[in-house]
PDBQT receptor file of N, H, CA, C and O in Angstrom, charges set to zero:
ATOM      1  N   MET A   1     -20.860 -53.370 -15.449  1.00  0.00    +0.000 N 
ATOM      2  CA  MET A   1     -20.068 -52.891 -14.300  1.00  0.00    +0.000 C 
ATOM      3  C   MET A   1     -20.612 -51.593 -13.805  1.00  0.00    +0.000 C 
ATOM      4  O   MET A   1     -20.748 -50.617 -14.542  1.00  0.00    +0.000 OA
ATOM      5  N   ARG A   2     -20.921 -51.607 -12.527  1.00  0.00    +0.000 N 
ATOM      6  H   ARG A   2     -20.810 -52.401 -11.928  1.00  0.00    +0.000 HD
ATOM      7  CA  ARG A   2     -21.497 -50.448 -11.889  1.00  0.00    +0.000 C 
ATOM      8  C   ARG A   2     -20.590 -49.166 -11.931  1.00  0.00    +0.000 C 
ATOM      9  O   ARG A   2     -21.104 -48.061 -12.108  1.00  0.00    +0.000 OA
ATOM     10  N   THR A   3     -19.346 -49.309 -11.779  1.00  0.00    +0.000 N 
ATOM     11  H   THR A   3     -18.928 -50.206 -11.635  1.00  0.00    +0.000 HD
ATOM     12  CA  THR A   3     -18.489 -48.162 -11.701  1.00  0.00    +0.000 C 
ATOM     13  C   THR A   3     -18.492 -47.444 -13.067  1.00  0.00    +0.000 C 
ATOM     14  O   THR A   3     -18.430 -46.217 -13.151  1.00  0.00    +0.000 OA
ATOM     15  N   ARG A   4     -18.567 -48.273 -14.139  1.00  0.00    +0.000 N 
ATOM     16  H   ARG A   4     -18.618 -49.269 -14.071  1.00  0.00    +0.000 HD
ATOM     17  CA  ARG A   4     -18.542 -47.724 -15.536  1.00  0.00    +0.000 C 
ATOM     18  C   ARG A   4     -19.839 -46.923 -15.723  1.00  0.00    +0.000 C 
ATOM     19  O   ARG A   4     -19.797 -45.838 -16.303  1.00  0.00    +0.000 OA
ATOM     20  N   LYS A   5     -20.983 -47.422 -15.252  1.00  0.00    +0.000 N 
ATOM     21  H   LYS A   5     -21.018 -48.303 -14.781  1.00  0.00    +0.000 HD
ATOM     22  CA  LYS A   5     -22.296 -46.590 -15.410  1.00  0.00    +0.000 C 
ATOM     23  C   LYS A   5     -22.220 -45.335 -14.591  1.00  0.00    +0.000 C 
ATOM     24  O   LYS A   5     -22.800 -44.322 -14.981  1.00  0.00    +0.000 OA
ATOM     25  N   ILE A   6     -21.547 -45.353 -13.499  1.00  0.00    +0.000 N 
ATOM     26  H   ILE A   6     -21.076 -46.176 -13.182  1.00  0.00    +0.000 HD
ATOM     27  CA  ILE A   6     -21.401 -44.136 -12.664  1.00  0.00    +0.000 C 
ATOM     28  C   ILE A   6     -20.592 -43.137 -13.452  1.00  0.00    +0.000 C 
ATOM     29  O   ILE A   6     -20.967 -41.979 -13.633  1.00  0.00    +0.000 OA
ATOM     30  N   ALA A   7     -19.346 -43.694 -13.962  1.00  0.00    +0.000 N 
ATOM     31  H   ALA A   7     -19.042 -44.635 -13.816  1.00  0.00    +0.000 HD
ATOM     32  CA  ALA A   7     -18.510 -42.731 -14.630  1.00  0.00    +0.000 C 
ATOM     33  C   ALA A   7     -19.166 -42.146 -15.920  1.00  0.00    +0.000 C 
ATOM     34  O   ALA A   7     -19.021 -40.950 -16.175  1.00  0.00    +0.000 OA
ATOM     35  N   VAL A   8     -19.865 -42.947 -16.717  1.00  0.00    +0.000 N 
ATOM     36  H   VAL A   8     -19.982 -43.918 -16.511  1.00  0.00    +0.000 HD
ATOM     37  CA  VAL A   8     -20.519 -42.421 -17.823  1.00  0.00    +0.000 C 
ATOM     38  C   VAL A   8     -21.567 -41.441 -17.543  1.00  0.00    +0.000 C 
ATOM     39  O   VAL A   8     -21.710 -40.457 -18.269  1.00  0.00    +0.000 OA
ATOM     40  N   ARG A   9     -22.372 -41.684 -16.434  1.00  0.00    +0.000 N 
ATOM     41  H   ARG A   9     -22.256 -42.483 -15.844  1.00  0.00    +0.000 HD
ATOM     42  CA  ARG A   9     -23.305 -40.765 -15.997  1.00  0.00    +0.000 C 
ATOM     43  C   ARG A   9     -22.722 -39.430 -15.668  1.00  0.00    +0.000 C 
ATOM     44  O   ARG A   9     -23.164 -38.387 -16.149  1.00  0.00    +0.000 OA
ATOM     45  N   ASP A  10     -21.709 -39.488 -14.828  1.00  0.00    +0.000 N 
ATOM     46  H   ASP A  10     -21.350 -40.335 -14.437  1.00  0.00    +0.000 HD
ATOM     47  CA  ASP A  10     -21.108 -38.233 -14.310  1.00  0.00    +0.000 C 
ATOM     48  C   ASP A  10     -20.351 -37.489 -15.384  1.00  0.00    +0.000 C 
ATOM     49  O   ASP A  10     -20.433 -36.262 -15.433  1.00  0.00    +0.000 OA
ATOM     50  N   LEU A  11     -19.639 -38.150 -16.222  1.00  0.00    +0.000 N 
ATOM     51  H   LEU A  11     -19.573 -39.147 -16.182  1.00  0.00    +0.000 HD
ATOM     52  CA  LEU A  11     -18.972 -37.512 -17.374  1.00  0.00    +0.000 C 
ATOM     53  C   LEU A  11     -19.975 -36.972 -18.386  1.00  0.00    +0.000 C 
ATOM     54  O   LEU A  11     -19.709 -35.946 -19.012  1.00  0.00    +0.000 OA
ATOM     55  N   GLY A  12     -21.087 -37.610 -18.561  1.00  0.00    +0.000 N 
ATOM     56  H   GLY A  12     -21.303 -38.443 -18.053  1.00  0.00    +0.000 HD
ATOM     57  CA  GLY A  12     -22.164 -37.144 -19.415  1.00  0.00    +0.000 C 
ATOM     58  C   GLY A  12     -22.753 -35.735 -18.902  1.00  0.00    +0.000 C 
ATOM     59  O   GLY A  12     -23.127 -34.846 -19.667  1.00  0.00    +0.000 OA
ATOM     60  N   ARG A  13     -22.778 -35.667 -17.627  1.00  0.00    +0.000 N 
ATOM     61  H   ARG A  13     -22.474 -36.389 -17.005  1.00  0.00    +0.000 HD
ATOM     62  CA  ARG A  13     -23.286 -34.389 -17.082  1.00  0.00    +0.000 C 
ATOM     63  C   ARG A  13     -22.327 -33.293 -17.366  1.00  0.00    +0.000 C 
ATOM     64  O   ARG A  13     -22.735 -32.200 -17.759  1.00  0.00    +0.000 OA
ATOM     65  N   VAL A  14     -21.017 -33.552 -17.174  1.00  0.00    +0.000 N 
ATOM     66  H   VAL A  14     -20.686 -34.440 -16.855  1.00  0.00    +0.000 HD
ATOM     67  CA  VAL A  14     -20.039 -32.603 -17.292  1.00  0.00    +0.000 C 
ATOM     68  C   VAL A  14     -20.020 -32.215 -18.891  1.00  0.00    +0.000 C 
ATOM     69  O   VAL A  14     -19.997 -31.035 -19.241  1.00  0.00    +0.000 OA
ATOM     70  N   ALA A  15     -20.031 -33.165 -19.715  1.00  0.00    +0.000 N 
ATOM     71  H   ALA A  15     -20.050 -34.124 -19.431  1.00  0.00    +0.000 HD
ATOM     72  CA  ALA A  15     -20.033 -32.879 -21.201  1.00  0.00    +0.000 C 
ATOM     73  C   ALA A  15     -21.249 -32.054 -21.594  1.00  0.00    +0.000 C 
ATOM     74  O   ALA A  15     -21.136 -31.181 -22.454  1.00  0.00    +0.000 OA
ATOM     75  N   HIS A  16     -22.430 -32.306 -20.983  1.00  0.00    +0.000 N 
ATOM     76  H   HIS A  16     -22.523 -33.015 -20.284  1.00  0.00    +0.000 HD
ATOM     77  CA  HIS A  16     -23.557 -31.595 -21.296  1.00  0.00    +0.000 C 
ATOM     78  C   HIS A  16     -23.353 -30.035 -20.919  1.00  0.00    +0.000 C 
ATOM     79  O   HIS A  16     -23.601 -29.137 -21.723  1.00  0.00    +0.000 OA
ATOM     80  N   ILE A  17     -22.927 -29.836 -19.753  1.00  0.00    +0.000 N 
ATOM     81  H   ILE A  17     -22.726 -30.566 -19.099  1.00  0.00    +0.000 HD
ATOM     82  CA  ILE A  17     -22.653 -28.504 -19.219  1.00  0.00    +0.000 C 
ATOM     83  C   ILE A  17     -21.609 -27.738 -20.139  1.00  0.00    +0.000 C 
ATOM     84  O   ILE A  17     -21.748 -26.563 -20.481  1.00  0.00    +0.000 OA
ATOM     85  N   MET A  18     -20.606 -28.509 -20.476  1.00  0.00    +0.000 N 
ATOM     86  H   MET A  18     -20.493 -29.464 -20.199  1.00  0.00    +0.000 HD
ATOM     87  CA  MET A  18     -19.553 -27.844 -21.365  1.00  0.00    +0.000 C 
ATOM     88  C   MET A  18     -20.095 -27.510 -22.687  1.00  0.00    +0.000 C 
ATOM     89  O   MET A  18     -19.750 -26.464 -23.238  1.00  0.00    +0.000 OA
ATOM     90  N   LYS A  19     -20.943 -28.350 -23.248  1.00  0.00    +0.000 N 
ATOM     91  H   LYS A  19     -21.223 -29.199 -22.800  1.00  0.00    +0.000 HD
ATOM     92  CA  LYS A  19     -21.504 -28.082 -24.480  1.00  0.00    +0.000 C 
ATOM     93  C   LYS A  19     -22.432 -26.866 -24.473  1.00  0.00    +0.000 C 
ATOM     94  O   LYS A  19     -22.509 -26.096 -25.430  1.00  0.00    +0.000 OA
ATOM     95  N   LEU A  20     -23.144 -26.733 -23.325  1.00  0.00    +0.000 N 
ATOM     96  H   LEU A  20     -23.082 -27.359 -22.547  1.00  0.00    +0.000 HD
ATOM     97  CA  LEU A  20     -24.017 -25.511 -23.257  1.00  0.00    +0.000 C 
ATOM     98  C   LEU A  20     -23.075 -24.288 -23.136  1.00  0.00    +0.000 C 
ATOM     99  O   LEU A  20     -23.429 -23.211 -23.617  1.00  0.00    +0.000 OA
ATOM    100  N   GLU A  21     -21.966 -24.413 -22.551  1.00  0.00    +0.000 N 
ATOM    101  H   GLU A  21     -21.677 -25.287 -22.160  1.00  0.00    +0.000 HD
ATOM    102  CA  GLU A  21     -21.037 -23.182 -22.514  1.00  0.00    +0.000 C 
ATOM    103  C   GLU A  21     -20.089 -23.098 -23.751  1.00  0.00    +0.000 C 
ATOM    104  O   GLU A  21     -19.114 -22.347 -23.770  1.00  0.00    +0.000 OA
ATOM    105  N   ALA A  22     -20.419 -23.865 -24.715  1.00  0.00    +0.000 N 
ATOM    106  H   ALA A  22     -21.211 -24.475 -24.699  1.00  0.00    +0.000 HD
ATOM    107  CA  ALA A  22     -19.679 -23.797 -26.024  1.00  0.00    +0.000 C 
ATOM    108  C   ALA A  22     -18.228 -24.212 -25.744  1.00  0.00    +0.000 C 
ATOM    109  O   ALA A  22     -17.304 -23.643 -26.324  1.00  0.00    +0.000 OA
ATOM    110  N   GLN A  23     -18.024 -25.184 -24.874  1.00  0.00    +0.000 N 
ATOM    111  H   GLN A  23     -18.776 -25.647 -24.403  1.00  0.00    +0.000 HD
ATOM    112  CA  GLN A  23     -16.641 -25.674 -24.584  1.00  0.00    +0.000 C 
ATOM    113  C   GLN A  23     -16.585 -27.200 -24.784  1.00  0.00    +0.000 C 
ATOM    114  O   GLN A  23     -15.768 -27.891 -24.175  1.00  0.00    +0.000 OA
ATOM    115  N   ALA A  24     -17.411 -27.667 -25.590  1.00  0.00    +0.000 N 
ATOM    116  H   ALA A  24     -18.075 -27.106 -26.085  1.00  0.00    +0.000 HD
ATOM    117  CA  ALA A  24     -17.506 -29.178 -25.818  1.00  0.00    +0.000 C 
ATOM    118  C   ALA A  24     -16.147 -29.711 -26.282  1.00  0.00    +0.000 C 
ATOM    119  O   ALA A  24     -15.397 -29.064 -27.013  1.00  0.00    +0.000 OA
ATOM    120  N   THR A  25     -15.878 -30.944 -25.804  1.00  0.00    +0.000 N 
ATOM    121  H   THR A  25     -16.487 -31.470 -25.210  1.00  0.00    +0.000 HD
ATOM    122  CA  THR A  25     -14.645 -31.628 -26.290  1.00  0.00    +0.000 C 
ATOM    123  C   THR A  25     -15.022 -32.778 -27.184  1.00  0.00    +0.000 C 
ATOM    124  O   THR A  25     -16.169 -33.225 -27.174  1.00  0.00    +0.000 OA
ATOM    125  N   SER A  26     -14.083 -33.261 -27.953  1.00  0.00    +0.000 N 
ATOM    126  H   SER A  26     -13.151 -32.898 -27.962  1.00  0.00    +0.000 HD
ATOM    127  CA  SER A  26     -14.362 -34.399 -28.866  1.00  0.00    +0.000 C 
ATOM    128  C   SER A  26     -14.540 -35.675 -28.110  1.00  0.00    +0.000 C 
ATOM    129  O   SER A  26     -14.025 -35.793 -26.998  1.00  0.00    +0.000 OA
ATOM    130  N   ASP A  27     -15.259 -36.662 -28.663  1.00  0.00    +0.000 N 
ATOM    131  H   ASP A  27     -15.677 -36.566 -29.566  1.00  0.00    +0.000 HD
ATOM    132  CA  ASP A  27     -15.443 -37.994 -28.116  1.00  0.00    +0.000 C 
ATOM    133  C   ASP A  27     -14.272 -38.954 -28.477  1.00  0.00    +0.000 C 
ATOM    134  O   ASP A  27     -14.297 -40.142 -28.155  1.00  0.00    +0.000 OA
ATOM    135  N   ALA A  28     -13.273 -38.397 -29.143  1.00  0.00    +0.000 N 
ATOM    136  H   ALA A  28     -13.252 -37.432 -29.404  1.00  0.00    +0.000 HD
ATOM    137  CA  ALA A  28     -12.173 -39.209 -29.564  1.00  0.00    +0.000 C 
ATOM    138  C   ALA A  28     -11.488 -40.042 -28.556  1.00  0.00    +0.000 C 
ATOM    139  O   ALA A  28     -11.069 -41.174 -28.801  1.00  0.00    +0.000 OA
ATOM    140  N   ASN A  29     -11.377 -39.399 -27.320  1.00  0.00    +0.000 N 
ATOM    141  H   ASN A  29     -11.717 -38.480 -27.121  1.00  0.00    +0.000 HD
ATOM    142  CA  ASN A  29     -10.710 -40.170 -26.248  1.00  0.00    +0.000 C 
ATOM    143  C   ASN A  29     -11.695 -40.425 -25.126  1.00  0.00    +0.000 C 
ATOM    144  O   ASN A  29     -11.291 -40.402 -23.963  1.00  0.00    +0.000 OA
ATOM    145  N   LEU A  30     -12.896 -40.653 -25.395  1.00  0.00    +0.000 N 
ATOM    146  H   LEU A  30     -13.224 -40.671 -26.339  1.00  0.00    +0.000 HD
ATOM    147  CA  LEU A  30     -13.916 -40.883 -24.339  1.00  0.00    +0.000 C 
ATOM    148  C   LEU A  30     -13.552 -42.038 -23.425  1.00  0.00    +0.000 C 
ATOM    149  O   LEU A  30     -13.662 -41.970 -22.201  1.00  0.00    +0.000 OA
ATOM    150  N   GLU A  31     -13.112 -43.101 -24.083  1.00  0.00    +0.000 N 
ATOM    151  H   GLU A  31     -13.023 -43.157 -25.077  1.00  0.00    +0.000 HD
ATOM    152  CA  GLU A  31     -12.774 -44.377 -23.256  1.00  0.00    +0.000 C 
ATOM    153  C   GLU A  31     -11.699 -44.022 -22.252  1.00  0.00    +0.000 C 
ATOM    154  O   GLU A  31     -11.784 -44.367 -21.074  1.00  0.00    +0.000 OA
ATOM    155  N   ALA A  32     -10.712 -43.343 -22.728  1.00  0.00    +0.000 N 
ATOM    156  H   ALA A  32     -10.643 -43.062 -23.685  1.00  0.00    +0.000 HD
ATOM    157  CA  ALA A  32      -9.580 -43.036 -21.796  1.00  0.00    +0.000 C 
ATOM    158  C   ALA A  32     -10.104 -42.185 -20.619  1.00  0.00    +0.000 C 
ATOM    159  O   ALA A  32      -9.754 -42.417 -19.462  1.00  0.00    +0.000 OA
ATOM    160  N   ARG A  33     -10.990 -41.149 -20.968  1.00  0.00    +0.000 N 
ATOM    161  H   ARG A  33     -11.274 -40.961 -21.908  1.00  0.00    +0.000 HD
ATOM    162  CA  ARG A  33     -11.481 -40.288 -19.917  1.00  0.00    +0.000 C 
ATOM    163  C   ARG A  33     -12.387 -41.166 -18.918  1.00  0.00    +0.000 C 
ATOM    164  O   ARG A  33     -12.351 -40.910 -17.714  1.00  0.00    +0.000 OA
ATOM    165  N   ILE A  34     -13.121 -42.099 -19.365  1.00  0.00    +0.000 N 
ATOM    166  H   ILE A  34     -13.151 -42.306 -20.343  1.00  0.00    +0.000 HD
ATOM    167  CA  ILE A  34     -13.934 -42.925 -18.522  1.00  0.00    +0.000 C 
ATOM    168  C   ILE A  34     -13.008 -43.744 -17.576  1.00  0.00    +0.000 C 
ATOM    169  O   ILE A  34     -13.248 -43.849 -16.373  1.00  0.00    +0.000 OA
ATOM    170  N   GLU A  35     -12.009 -44.279 -18.145  1.00  0.00    +0.000 N 
ATOM    171  H   GLU A  35     -11.814 -44.193 -19.122  1.00  0.00    +0.000 HD
ATOM    172  CA  GLU A  35     -11.106 -45.142 -17.330  1.00  0.00    +0.000 C 
ATOM    173  C   GLU A  35     -10.323 -44.242 -16.257  1.00  0.00    +0.000 C 
ATOM    174  O   GLU A  35     -10.080 -44.662 -15.126  1.00  0.00    +0.000 OA
ATOM    175  N   ALA A  36      -9.990 -43.104 -16.660  1.00  0.00    +0.000 N 
ATOM    176  H   ALA A  36     -10.187 -42.763 -17.579  1.00  0.00    +0.000 HD
ATOM    177  CA  ALA A  36      -9.234 -42.170 -15.759  1.00  0.00    +0.000 C 
ATOM    178  C   ALA A  36     -10.252 -41.748 -14.662  1.00  0.00    +0.000 C 
ATOM    179  O   ALA A  36      -9.860 -41.615 -13.503  1.00  0.00    +0.000 OA
ATOM    180  N   TYR A  37     -11.489 -41.546 -14.985  1.00  0.00    +0.000 N 
ATOM    181  H   TYR A  37     -11.808 -41.655 -15.926  1.00  0.00    +0.000 HD
ATOM    182  CA  TYR A  37     -12.424 -41.099 -13.953  1.00  0.00    +0.000 C 
ATOM    183  C   TYR A  37     -12.689 -42.220 -13.055  1.00  0.00    +0.000 C 
ATOM    184  O   TYR A  37     -12.730 -41.967 -11.850  1.00  0.00    +0.000 OA
ATOM    185  N   ILE A  38     -12.885 -43.478 -13.472  1.00  0.00    +0.000 N 
ATOM    186  H   ILE A  38     -12.851 -43.683 -14.450  1.00  0.00    +0.000 HD
ATOM    187  CA  ILE A  38     -13.015 -44.586 -12.593  1.00  0.00    +0.000 C 
ATOM    188  C   ILE A  38     -11.893 -44.716 -11.629  1.00  0.00    +0.000 C 
ATOM    189  O   ILE A  38     -12.097 -44.881 -10.427  1.00  0.00    +0.000 OA
ATOM    190  N   ARG A  39     -10.665 -44.639 -12.173  1.00  0.00    +0.000 N 
ATOM    191  H   ARG A  39     -10.498 -44.505 -13.150  1.00  0.00    +0.000 HD
ATOM    192  CA  ARG A  39      -9.477 -44.757 -11.408  1.00  0.00    +0.000 C 
ATOM    193  C   ARG A  39      -9.307 -43.691 -10.339  1.00  0.00    +0.000 C 
ATOM    194  O   ARG A  39      -9.053 -43.968  -9.167  1.00  0.00    +0.000 OA
ATOM    195  N   ASP A  40      -9.460 -42.463 -10.803  1.00  0.00    +0.000 N 
ATOM    196  H   ASP A  40      -9.666 -42.238 -11.755  1.00  0.00    +0.000 HD
ATOM    197  CA  ASP A  40      -9.193 -41.309  -9.999  1.00  0.00    +0.000 C 
ATOM    198  C   ASP A  40     -10.242 -40.873  -8.989  1.00  0.00    +0.000 C 
ATOM    199  O   ASP A  40      -9.981 -40.506  -7.843  1.00  0.00    +0.000 OA
ATOM    200  N   GLN A  41     -11.511 -40.953  -9.552  1.00  0.00    +0.000 N 
ATOM    201  H   GLN A  41     -11.723 -41.251 -10.483  1.00  0.00    +0.000 HD
ATOM    202  CA  GLN A  41     -12.678 -40.408  -8.732  1.00  0.00    +0.000 C 
ATOM    203  C   GLN A  41     -13.441 -41.393  -7.966  1.00  0.00    +0.000 C 
ATOM    204  O   GLN A  41     -13.904 -41.113  -6.860  1.00  0.00    +0.000 OA
ATOM    205  N   ILE A  42     -13.598 -42.620  -8.558  1.00  0.00    +0.000 N 
ATOM    206  H   ILE A  42     -13.222 -42.847  -9.457  1.00  0.00    +0.000 HD
ATOM    207  CA  ILE A  42     -14.396 -43.596  -7.850  1.00  0.00    +0.000 C 
ATOM    208  C   ILE A  42     -13.644 -44.549  -6.998  1.00  0.00    +0.000 C 
ATOM    209  O   ILE A  42     -13.979 -44.739  -5.828  1.00  0.00    +0.000 OA
ATOM    210  N   LYS A  43     -12.602 -45.175  -7.569  1.00  0.00    +0.000 N 
ATOM    211  H   LYS A  43     -12.330 -45.020  -8.519  1.00  0.00    +0.000 HD
ATOM    212  CA  LYS A  43     -11.834 -46.216  -6.866  1.00  0.00    +0.000 C 
ATOM    213  C   LYS A  43     -11.026 -45.613  -5.779  1.00  0.00    +0.000 C 
ATOM    214  O   LYS A  43     -11.054 -46.145  -4.669  1.00  0.00    +0.000 OA
ATOM    215  N   GLU A  44     -10.297 -44.535  -5.991  1.00  0.00    +0.000 N 
ATOM    216  H   GLU A  44     -10.274 -44.102  -6.893  1.00  0.00    +0.000 HD
ATOM    217  CA  GLU A  44      -9.381 -43.930  -4.994  1.00  0.00    +0.000 C 
ATOM    218  C   GLU A  44     -10.209 -43.419  -3.811  1.00  0.00    +0.000 C 
ATOM    219  O   GLU A  44      -9.714 -43.398  -2.684  1.00  0.00    +0.000 OA
ATOM    220  N   ARG A  45     -11.395 -43.029  -4.035  1.00  0.00    +0.000 N 
ATOM    221  H   ARG A  45     -11.797 -43.046  -4.951  1.00  0.00    +0.000 HD
ATOM    222  CA  ARG A  45     -12.275 -42.464  -2.927  1.00  0.00    +0.000 C 
ATOM    223  C   ARG A  45     -12.959 -43.629  -2.207  1.00  0.00    +0.000 C 
ATOM    224  O   ARG A  45     -13.680 -43.410  -1.233  1.00  0.00    +0.000 OA
ATOM    225  N   GLY A  46     -12.745 -44.848  -2.666  1.00  0.00    +0.000 N 
ATOM    226  H   GLY A  46     -12.160 -45.026  -3.457  1.00  0.00    +0.000 HD
ATOM    227  CA  GLY A  46     -13.435 -45.957  -1.977  1.00  0.00    +0.000 C 
ATOM    228  C   GLY A  46     -14.928 -46.009  -2.199  1.00  0.00    +0.000 C 
ATOM    229  O   GLY A  46     -15.687 -46.520  -1.375  1.00  0.00    +0.000 OA
ATOM    230  N   LEU A  47     -15.323 -45.472  -3.323  1.00  0.00    +0.000 N 
ATOM    231  H   LEU A  47     -14.707 -45.058  -3.991  1.00  0.00    +0.000 HD
ATOM    232  CA  LEU A  47     -16.841 -45.410  -3.655  1.00  0.00    +0.000 C 
ATOM    233  C   LEU A  47     -17.364 -46.723  -4.173  1.00  0.00    +0.000 C 
ATOM    234  O   LEU A  47     -18.575 -46.913  -4.287  1.00  0.00    +0.000 OA
ATOM    235  N   CYS A  48     -16.427 -47.670  -4.503  1.00  0.00    +0.000 N 
ATOM    236  H   CYS A  48     -15.443 -47.516  -4.411  1.00  0.00    +0.000 HD
ATOM    237  CA  CYS A  48     -16.971 -48.931  -5.061  1.00  0.00    +0.000 C 
ATOM    238  C   CYS A  48     -16.100 -50.052  -4.394  1.00  0.00    +0.000 C 
ATOM    239  O   CYS A  48     -15.042 -49.809  -3.815  1.00  0.00    +0.000 OA
ATOM    240  N   ASN A  49     -16.628 -51.264  -4.527  1.00  0.00    +0.000 N 
ATOM    241  H   ASN A  49     -17.488 -51.461  -4.998  1.00  0.00    +0.000 HD
ATOM    242  CA  ASN A  49     -15.882 -52.410  -3.940  1.00  0.00    +0.000 C 
ATOM    243  C   ASN A  49     -15.677 -53.398  -5.083  1.00  0.00    +0.000 C 
ATOM    244  O   ASN A  49     -15.525 -54.597  -4.848  1.00  0.00    +0.000 OA
ATOM    245  N   GLU A  50     -15.672 -52.880  -6.375  1.00  0.00    +0.000 N 
ATOM    246  H   GLU A  50     -15.796 -51.907  -6.566  1.00  0.00    +0.000 HD
ATOM    247  CA  GLU A  50     -15.287 -53.707  -7.495  1.00  0.00    +0.000 C 
ATOM    248  C   GLU A  50     -13.698 -53.674  -7.716  1.00  0.00    +0.000 C 
ATOM    249  O   GLU A  50     -13.036 -52.674  -7.438  1.00  0.00    +0.000 OA
ATOM    250  N   PRO A  51     -13.210 -54.705  -8.176  1.00  0.00    +0.000 N 
ATOM    251  CA  PRO A  51     -11.663 -54.750  -8.390  1.00  0.00    +0.000 C 
ATOM    252  C   PRO A  51     -11.206 -53.794  -9.374  1.00  0.00    +0.000 C 
ATOM    253  O   PRO A  51     -10.009 -53.714  -9.649  1.00  0.00    +0.000 OA
TER     254      PRO A  51
């Protein structure tokens, strides 16, 4: 799924920056963050045409 690849890429960048700033978060709820990012940032902005 293309939207998932975009979300993982974008969230990976954020996680890397936060880690460099000693503000890393746990990966315990990674899947929930990915789904929320897809819903809130990608689909609502009309950046994809996947269902």
